[in-house]
C-alpha positions as CSV (number, residue, x, y, z in Angstrom):
1,M,0.1,-0.1,0.1
2,C,1.3,2.9,-0.6
3,I,1.5,6.5,1.0
4,S,1.1,8.6,-1.4
5,R,1.2,8.6,-5.0
6,S,3.9,11.5,-5.9
7,F,5.3,9.5,-2.6
8,C,5.1,6.2,-4.9
9,C,6.7,7.1,-7.5
10,C,9.7,8.7,-5.9
11,R,10.9,5.7,-4.1
12,A,10.5,3.9,-7.4
13,K,12.7,6.1,-8.8
14,L,14.9,5.5,-5.8
15,Y,14.5,1.7,-6.6
16,K,15.0,1.7,-9.7
17,S,18.5,3.7,-9.8
18,V,20.0,1.3,-7.7
19,G,18.0,-1.5,-9.5
20,R,16.1,-2.9,-7.5
21,Y,13.6,-3.2,-9.8
22,D,10.4,-5.6,-8.7
23,D,10.4,-3.0,-6.2
24,A,10.6,-0.1,-8.5
25,I,7.4,-1.9,-10.2
26,R,5.7,-2.5,-7.0
27,D,5.5,1.1,-6.5
28,L,4.8,1.5,-9.7
29,T,2.2,0.1,-9.4
30,C,0.9,0.9,-6.3
31,S,0.3,4.1,-8.0
32,I,-1.4,3.0,-10.9
33,D,-3.7,1.4,-8.6
34,E,-4.5,5.0,-7.2
35,L,-4.6,7.5,-10.2
36,P,-3.7,5.7,-13.7
37,S,-1.1,7.8,-15.8
38,G,0.3,6.9,-19.5
39,S,4.5,8.1,-17.8
40,T,3.8,6.1,-14.3
41,Y,2.2,3.1,-16.6
42,R,5.2,4.1,-19.7
43,E,7.6,4.3,-16.8
44,R,6.4,0.8,-15.6
45,A,6.6,-0.8,-19.2
46,E,10.2,0.1,-18.9
47,L,11.2,-1.5,-16.2
48,Y,8.7,-4.6,-17.4
49,K,11.5,-4.5,-20.5
50,K,14.6,-5.0,-18.1
51,T,13.4,-7.8,-17.0
52,N,12.6,-9.5,-19.8
53,R,8.6,-9.3,-19.0
54,I,8.0,-8.8,-22.5
55,D,4.3,-9.1,-22.5
56,L,4.0,-7.0,-19.2
57,Y,6.0,-4.6,-21.3
58,K,3.3,-4.8,-24.1
59,K,0.4,-4.3,-22.4
60,D,1.2,-1.2,-20.5
61,I,2.5,0.3,-23.9
62,A,-0.9,-0.2,-25.0
63,A,-2.6,1.0,-22.0
64,A,-0.1,4.6,-21.9
65,E,-2.2,4.6,-25.3
66,R,-5.4,4.0,-24.4
67,I,-5.0,7.5,-21.8
């Protein structure tokens, strides 16, 4: 559970910077659950791509385009 959307997005960036991709994905997912945005979907998609989860990458890219 996120403390706030902005907190989760900031913490996700920190996790990403130190290679903690699964933690970053978790925080971005929380942010998306609270308030979906194209940029957050794209950011999470990038992490899915880095972790070779191409199916989820494609799903998030499609979701970002719909918003």
